[in-house]
C-alpha positions as CSV (number, residue, x, y, z in Angstrom):
1,X,20.0,-18.7,16.6
2,X,20.6,-17.4,13.3
3,X,22.8,-14.1,12.6
4,X,21.1,-11.5,10.8
5,X,21.8,-11.4,6.9
6,X,22.8,-8.8,4.5
7,X,19.8,-7.5,2.3
8,X,21.0,-7.5,-1.2
9,X,22.1,-4.1,-2.4
10,X,20.3,-4.6,-6.1
11,X,17.2,-3.7,-4.4
12,X,18.2,-0.3,-3.1
13,X,20.0,0.2,-6.5
14,X,16.7,-0.6,-8.2
15,X,14.5,1.3,-6.4
16,X,16.8,4.5,-6.8
17,X,17.2,4.4,-10.5
18,X,13.2,3.9,-10.6
19,X,13.5,0.6,-11.8
20,X,10.2,-2.0,-11.2
21,X,10.2,-4.5,-8.8
22,X,7.5,-7.0,-7.7
23,X,6.5,-9.6,-5.8
24,X,6.0,-13.3,-6.8
25,X,3.1,-14.8,-4.7
26,X,3.1,-18.3,-4.3
27,X,1.3,-18.5,-0.8
28,X,-1.5,-16.7,1.1
29,X,-1.3,-13.3,2.1
30,X,0.2,-14.3,5.7
31,X,2.8,-15.7,4.2
32,X,4.0,-12.3,2.9
33,X,3.9,-10.7,5.9
34,X,6.6,-9.9,8.1
35,X,7.8,-10.8,11.8
36,X,9.4,-8.0,13.5
37,X,11.6,-9.0,16.7
38,X,13.1,-6.6,19.3
39,X,16.9,-6.4,19.6
40,X,16.6,-9.4,22.1
41,X,15.1,-11.6,19.4
42,X,11.4,-11.7,21.0
43,X,8.4,-11.3,18.9
44,X,7.4,-7.7,18.7
45,X,4.7,-7.4,16.0
46,X,3.8,-8.3,12.5
47,X,3.5,-6.3,9.7
48,X,2.9,-6.0,5.9
49,X,6.1,-6.5,3.6
50,X,5.8,-3.2,2.1
51,X,6.3,-1.5,5.5
52,X,9.2,-4.0,6.5
53,X,11.0,-3.0,2.9
54,X,10.6,0.8,4.1
55,X,12.2,0.2,7.4
56,X,15.2,-1.7,5.6
57,X,15.8,1.2,3.6
58,X,15.6,3.6,6.6
59,X,18.0,1.3,8.2
60,X,15.4,0.4,11.1
61,X,15.9,-3.0,10.8
62,X,17.9,-5.7,9.6
63,X,17.0,-9.2,8.0
64,X,17.0,-12.4,10.2
65,X,15.1,-14.8,7.7
66,X,14.1,-14.8,4.5
67,X,11.1,-16.5,2.7
68,X,11.6,-20.0,1.2
69,X,8.8,-19.4,-1.1
70,X,8.2,-15.8,-1.6
71,X,10.3,-13.6,-4.0
72,X,11.0,-10.0,-5.0
73,X,11.3,-9.8,-8.9
74,X,14.4,-7.7,-9.8
75,X,15.8,-6.4,-13.1
76,X,17.9,-9.3,-13.6
77,X,16.8,-12.3,-11.2
78,X,14.6,-12.8,-8.2
79,X,15.6,-12.6,-4.6
80,X,14.1,-14.0,-1.5
81,X,11.4,-12.0,0.5
82,X,12.3,-11.0,4.2
83,X,10.1,-13.3,6.7
84,X,11.7,-12.1,9.6
85,X,13.3,-8.9,10.5
86,X,14.8,-7.4,13.7
87,X,15.0,-3.9,14.7
88,X,18.4,-2.3,15.1
89,X,18.1,-0.1,18.4
90,X,16.6,-0.3,22.0
91,X,13.6,1.4,22.9
92,X,10.8,1.3,25.5
93,X,8.5,-1.3,24.7
94,X,5.8,0.5,26.7
95,X,5.9,3.4,24.7
96,X,5.3,2.0,21.4
97,X,1.5,1.8,20.8
98,X,-0.2,-0.7,18.4
99,X,-0.8,0.7,14.8
100,X,-4.3,0.2,13.6
101,X,-4.3,-1.9,10.7
102,X,-6.1,-4.9,9.0
103,X,-3.2,-7.2,9.4
104,X,-3.0,-6.1,13.4
105,X,-6.9,-7.0,13.6
106,X,-6.2,-9.9,12.1
107,X,-3.5,-10.9,14.4
108,X,-5.3,-9.7,17.3
109,X,-8.2,-12.1,16.7
110,X,-5.9,-15.1,15.6
111,X,-6.8,-15.1,12.3
112,X,-10.4,-16.2,13.7
113,X,-14.0,-15.3,12.4
114,X,-15.4,-13.6,15.4
115,X,-18.7,-15.1,14.6
116,X,-18.4,-18.6,13.4
117,X,-14.8,-19.2,14.9
118,X,-13.5,-20.4,11.9
119,X,-9.5,-20.0,11.4
120,X,-8.5,-19.0,7.9
121,X,-5.8,-17.4,5.7
122,X,-5.8,-14.0,5.3
123,X,-7.1,-14.3,1.6
124,X,-10.2,-15.8,3.3
125,X,-10.8,-13.3,5.6
126,X,-12.3,-9.6,5.9
127,X,-13.4,-7.0,8.7
128,X,-16.7,-6.3,10.0
129,X,-18.0,-3.1,11.5
130,X,-19.8,-4.4,14.6
131,X,-22.0,-1.5,14.5
132,X,-22.9,-0.8,10.7
133,X,-21.3,2.4,9.5
134,X,-24.6,3.3,8.4
135,X,-25.6,3.5,11.9
136,X,-22.6,5.4,12.9
137,X,-20.3,2.8,13.6
138,X,-16.6,4.0,13.1
139,X,-13.5,2.1,11.8
140,X,-11.9,1.6,15.3
141,X,-10.3,-1.0,17.2
142,X,-13.4,-1.4,19.6
143,X,-15.9,-1.7,16.4
144,X,-13.8,-3.9,13.9
145,X,-13.4,-7.5,14.1
146,X,-11.9,-10.4,12.0
147,X,-14.9,-12.0,9.9
148,X,-14.9,-14.5,7.5
149,X,-16.4,-13.8,4.1
150,X,-19.5,-15.9,4.5
151,X,-20.3,-14.6,8.0
152,X,-19.8,-10.9,6.6
153,X,-22.4,-11.5,3.7
154,X,-24.8,-13.2,6.4
155,X,-24.7,-10.2,8.8
156,X,-25.1,-7.7,6.2
157,X,-25.9,-4.0,7.1
158,X,-27.1,-5.3,10.9
159,X,-25.8,-5.6,13.9
160,X,-25.3,-9.0,15.9
161,X,-28.3,-8.9,17.4
162,X,-30.5,-8.3,14.5
163,X,-28.5,-10.8,12.4
164,X,-28.8,-13.4,15.2
165,X,-25.0,-13.9,15.3
166,X,-23.0,-14.7,18.3
167,X,-19.8,-12.3,18.7
168,X,-17.2,-14.3,20.6
169,X,-15.8,-11.5,22.2
170,X,-15.9,-7.5,22.8
171,X,-13.2,-5.9,20.6
172,X,-11.0,-3.7,21.8
173,X,-8.0,-1.6,21.4
174,X,-4.6,-3.3,22.4
175,X,-2.9,-0.8,24.9
176,X,0.6,-1.4,23.9
177,X,2.6,-3.9,22.2
178,X,3.2,-6.2,25.2
179,X,-0.5,-6.3,25.8
180,X,-1.3,-8.1,22.4
181,X,-2.1,-11.7,22.2
182,X,-1.2,-13.3,19.2
183,X,-2.9,-16.6,19.4
184,X,-1.5,-18.4,16.5
185,X,-0.6,-22.2,15.9
186,X,2.8,-22.8,14.9
187,X,1.1,-25.0,12.0
188,X,-0.7,-21.5,10.6
189,X,2.4,-19.2,10.5
190,X,5.5,-19.4,7.9
191,X,7.8,-21.8,8.8
192,X,10.8,-19.0,8.8
193,X,8.7,-17.6,11.9
194,X,8.9,-20.8,14.1
195,X,12.4,-20.5,15.9
196,X,11.3,-17.0,16.9
197,X,7.6,-17.6,17.9
198,X,8.3,-18.6,21.3
199,X,6.3,-16.2,23.6
200,X,2.8,-15.9,23.6
201,X,1.9,-12.3,24.5
202,X,-0.9,-11.6,26.9
203,X,-4.1,-9.5,25.4
């Protein structure tokens, strides 16, 4: 297993001086996400790269793997984007609640449309309110599901029953991080994640 890598100092210096940095994208958004490992190098969560960079500045994580095809453009040169990071301190996993976010909704649902069952990259997905907001539906774990764009258009401002669309499973809030199910084929994840994607966490 590879050791942790030192993140380039230019990035922190650029931020401190207010100089611009940008991400150069070559793949879909999933490949700009970051896999977070616990101290024991076990999968903990998936989070947007922006949050991972913030955690890096705050000293909460350290880089384990860089992306092979995503870069951060600095003032003078480009540097690889972190792909896998590790938290630097121990904590009680049962106390860490799963943060509600688009990416964690996609991860909970295995990047799979909950109506037609298609597995797609994140750029081809959106989320759907099972009970439409116009009917009082809330933007919460138990009313939001991953949905492909065609199914989202077909369902429109209707309930699944009204749209004659079958919901694959009832959405619910994962209790804690150890209770998340991450059902993703290794062929669907960034190559840098593969050595660490050994534990299938039960939903």
